C-alpha positions as CSV (number, residue, x, y, z in Angstrom):
1,M,113.3,148.0,-21.1
2,K,116.6,146.3,-19.6
3,N,118.8,144.3,-22.1
4,L,118.9,140.0,-22.2
5,V,123.2,138.6,-22.5
6,I,123.0,135.1,-22.9
7,L,125.9,132.5,-22.9
8,I,125.5,128.7,-24.0
9,S,127.8,126.5,-25.5
10,G,126.0,124.9,-27.2
11,R,122.2,124.2,-28.8
12,G,120.7,126.4,-26.0
13,S,117.7,124.7,-25.5
14,N,116.9,127.8,-22.2
15,M,118.2,130.3,-24.9
16,E,115.0,129.8,-27.3
17,A,112.8,129.0,-24.2
18,I,113.3,132.8,-22.9
19,V,113.7,134.3,-26.7
20,R,110.1,132.6,-27.0
21,A,109.1,133.8,-23.9
22,C,110.0,137.8,-24.1
23,A,108.7,138.3,-27.7
24,Q,105.2,136.7,-26.8
25,E,105.0,137.4,-23.3
26,A,106.0,141.1,-24.4
27,W,108.7,141.2,-21.3
28,P,110.1,145.0,-20.5
29,A,113.4,143.4,-22.1
30,R,114.8,142.7,-24.8
31,V,117.5,140.0,-25.6
32,A,120.5,141.8,-26.5
33,A,122.7,139.6,-27.8
34,V,123.4,136.1,-28.0
35,I,127.2,135.0,-27.2
36,A,128.7,131.5,-27.8
37,N,132.7,130.2,-26.6
38,R,132.1,127.4,-29.1
39,P,132.3,128.6,-32.2
40,D,129.7,125.7,-33.9
41,A,127.4,126.2,-31.1
42,A,124.3,125.5,-32.7
43,G,122.4,128.2,-30.3
44,L,124.1,130.7,-32.3
45,A,121.7,130.4,-35.0
46,F,118.6,130.3,-34.0
47,A,119.8,134.3,-31.8
48,A,120.3,135.2,-36.1
49,S,117.4,134.1,-37.3
50,H,115.3,135.9,-34.5
51,G,116.9,139.5,-35.4
52,I,119.6,138.6,-32.1
53,A,123.3,140.1,-32.1
54,T,126.0,137.0,-31.8
55,A,129.4,136.6,-30.6
56,V,131.9,133.8,-29.9
57,V,134.8,134.4,-27.7
58,D,136.5,130.7,-28.3
59,H,137.9,129.9,-24.9
60,R,140.2,127.8,-26.6
61,Q,142.4,130.5,-28.2
62,Y,143.3,132.3,-24.4
63,P,145.8,131.0,-22.3
64,D,144.3,130.9,-19.2
65,R,140.9,130.9,-17.1
66,A,141.3,134.9,-16.5
67,A,141.7,135.7,-19.7
68,F,138.9,134.1,-21.3
69,D,136.9,135.8,-18.7
70,S,138.8,139.1,-18.6
71,A,137.7,139.6,-23.2
72,L,134.3,137.9,-22.1
73,A,133.6,140.3,-19.9
74,Q,133.9,143.2,-22.7
75,V,132.0,141.6,-24.9
76,I,129.3,141.2,-22.9
77,D,129.3,144.7,-21.7
78,G,129.5,146.0,-25.2
79,F,125.8,145.0,-24.8
80,T,125.2,146.2,-21.6
81,P,123.4,143.8,-19.8
82,D,121.2,144.5,-17.0
83,L,121.6,140.5,-16.8
84,V,123.6,137.8,-17.8
85,V,122.2,134.3,-18.4
86,L,123.6,131.3,-18.3
87,A,121.9,128.9,-20.3
88,G,124.1,125.7,-20.8
89,F,127.2,127.9,-21.0
90,M,129.7,125.2,-19.7
91,R,132.4,126.9,-18.7
92,V,133.4,127.2,-14.8
93,L,133.5,131.2,-14.2
94,T,136.0,133.3,-11.8
95,E,135.2,135.0,-9.0
96,G,136.1,138.2,-10.6
97,F,133.6,137.8,-13.3
98,V,131.2,136.4,-11.0
99,Q,131.8,139.5,-8.3
100,R,131.6,142.0,-11.4
101,Y,128.0,140.9,-12.5
102,S,127.0,139.9,-8.8
103,G,122.9,139.7,-8.0
104,R,122.4,140.4,-12.0
105,M,123.6,136.6,-13.5
106,L,121.3,134.1,-13.1
107,N,122.4,130.1,-14.1
108,I,120.3,126.8,-14.6
109,H,121.2,124.4,-12.8
110,P,120.0,119.8,-14.0
111,S,119.3,119.7,-9.7
112,L,117.6,120.2,-6.8
113,L,120.1,122.1,-5.7
114,P,122.0,122.6,-3.1
115,S,121.6,118.7,-4.6
116,F,124.1,117.5,-6.6
117,P,126.5,119.9,-7.9
118,G,128.6,119.7,-11.2
119,L,128.1,117.3,-13.8
120,K,126.8,113.7,-14.5
121,T,123.1,114.7,-11.9
122,H,120.9,112.9,-13.5
123,E,123.3,109.6,-12.8
124,K,123.9,111.4,-9.7
125,A,119.9,111.4,-9.0
126,I,119.3,107.7,-9.7
127,D,122.3,106.0,-8.4
128,A,121.3,107.6,-4.6
129,G,117.9,106.6,-5.2
130,C,116.3,109.8,-5.2
131,R,112.6,109.3,-5.6
132,V,112.4,112.8,-7.2
133,H,115.0,115.1,-9.6
134,G,114.5,118.9,-10.8
135,A,116.5,121.8,-12.3
136,T,117.0,125.3,-10.4
137,V,117.3,128.9,-11.0
138,H,119.7,130.4,-8.9
139,F,122.0,133.6,-8.6
140,V,125.6,133.3,-9.6
141,T,128.8,133.3,-6.6
142,P,131.9,132.1,-7.1
143,T,130.9,128.5,-5.3
144,L,130.0,126.4,-8.1
145,D,126.7,125.2,-8.9
146,H,125.5,127.0,-4.9
147,G,123.3,131.0,-4.7
148,P,120.3,132.3,-3.5
149,I,117.0,129.9,-5.2
150,V,114.7,132.0,-7.6
151,M,113.4,128.7,-8.0
152,Q,112.9,124.4,-8.2
153,S,110.2,122.1,-10.3
154,V,110.2,118.6,-9.3
155,V,109.9,115.8,-11.4
156,P,109.1,111.7,-10.1
157,V,112.4,109.9,-11.6
158,R,110.1,106.6,-12.4
159,T,111.6,103.0,-12.2
160,G,112.5,102.0,-14.9
161,D,114.8,105.7,-15.9
162,D,118.2,105.9,-17.1
163,A,120.4,109.0,-16.9
164,A,118.4,110.3,-21.1
165,A,114.9,110.0,-19.7
166,L,115.0,111.9,-16.4
167,A,117.3,114.1,-17.9
168,A,114.5,114.5,-20.1
169,R,111.5,115.2,-18.4
170,V,113.9,117.8,-16.3
171,L,114.4,119.7,-19.1
172,K,111.0,120.4,-20.2
173,T,110.3,122.0,-16.4
174,E,113.5,124.1,-17.2
175,H,111.2,125.7,-20.7
176,V,108.9,126.9,-17.9
177,I,111.2,127.5,-14.8
178,Y,114.3,129.7,-16.3
179,P,112.0,132.0,-18.9
180,R,109.6,132.8,-15.7
181,A,112.8,133.7,-13.3
182,V,113.9,135.9,-15.6
183,R,110.6,137.3,-16.1
184,W,110.8,137.9,-12.3
185,F,113.8,140.0,-12.6
186,V,113.8,142.1,-15.4
187,E,110.0,143.1,-13.7
188,G,111.9,144.1,-10.5
189,R,110.1,141.5,-9.0
190,L,113.5,139.8,-7.7
191,A,115.3,141.1,-4.4
192,L,118.3,139.0,-2.7
193,D,118.6,139.1,1.3
194,G,121.5,137.2,2.3
195,E,121.7,133.9,0.6
196,R,117.8,134.4,0.3
197,V,115.5,135.1,-2.9
198,T,112.3,137.2,-1.7
199,L,109.5,137.8,-4.6
200,T,107.4,141.2,-4.5
201,P,104.3,140.2,-4.8
202,P,105.1,136.5,-3.7
203,E,103.3,133.3,-5.7
204,A,104.2,129.8,-6.0
205,Q,108.3,129.8,-7.0
206,W,108.3,126.3,-7.7
207,L,107.0,123.8,-9.9
208,F,105.8,120.3,-9.1
209,P,104.5,118.0,-11.1
210,D,101.6,117.1,-12.2
211,E,98.4,114.4,-10.0
212,A,98.0,112.8,-13.4
213,D,102.4,112.5,-13.7
214,V,102.6,111.3,-10.3
215,Q,99.7,108.7,-10.9
216,E,101.2,107.5,-13.9
217,N,104.7,107.2,-11.7
218,T,102.9,105.4,-9.1
219,Q,100.9,103.1,-10.8
220,A,104.1,101.8,-13.2
221,S,105.8,101.0,-10.0
222,A,102.9,98.7,-9.1
223,Q,102.9,97.1,-11.6
224,T,106.3,96.4,-11.7
225,H,107.1,95.4,-8.5
226,A,103.9,92.6,-9.0
227,G,105.7,91.8,-12.2
228,E,108.5,91.1,-9.6
229,G,107.1,88.7,-7.3
230,A,105.0,87.1,-9.9
C-alpha cells in the first residue's frame, strides 16, 4: 500500500478527482495527507470530510523560498510518501526540494508541454492561433514545467473560445488523465528512461477528444466563416 501526499493551493479539483478515483477503483494506495500553502485553501475541507489528514505550511510565514521548502518537506516526510502529487500547487520549488523527491513527484500543467510553460497558458494558446490545446502530467524536475511526460490530453480550440471556456474544457480532461497517471505509478507501471517514461504493459498515454467533439467544432467553424462571407 503506497502513501500519496497531495499539495494544493486552492480548491484542488484535481486532488478531488484523485481521492475519488483512489477510493472507487481500489488502488493499492491511500491518500495519506493533503497539504496546502494557504490556510484558506478550499480543498482542505474536502480532504477533511473524506477522513484525510490535512496540514498547512503557510509560505508567507517564511523568509525565503528555501526556508519554506525545508519546512514543507518536513511535514511531507511525516506522512512517509511514496509519491508527492502537485495538484494546483502554486509555488515554484527549489532545486533541493525537487531533488529530494526525484522520480516520485508528479505535476499536471494546463498545456501540451513543452509548449506554453508558466502561467496564462490558455491565453497563450489562443493568441498563438493553436488549433488544439490540452494538459500534461509529468515528473517534476528543477526546470519549471519541464520533465518526463507521463500522459497528455488534447482538446480542440473552438472558434470564439476565450481563456475561461478553453480552461474549463482542459480541466475536464485533467480530471481524467491525472488520476490515471497516479494509478500507473502506484501500480508500479511507470519507469524513467532519461527524459522518457515507459509504461508497462503499454497502453495509450494520451487522451484525444472524441469524434463528436471534433465534428461539432468543425461545423461551428464552418458556420462562422459562412456567416462572415454572407
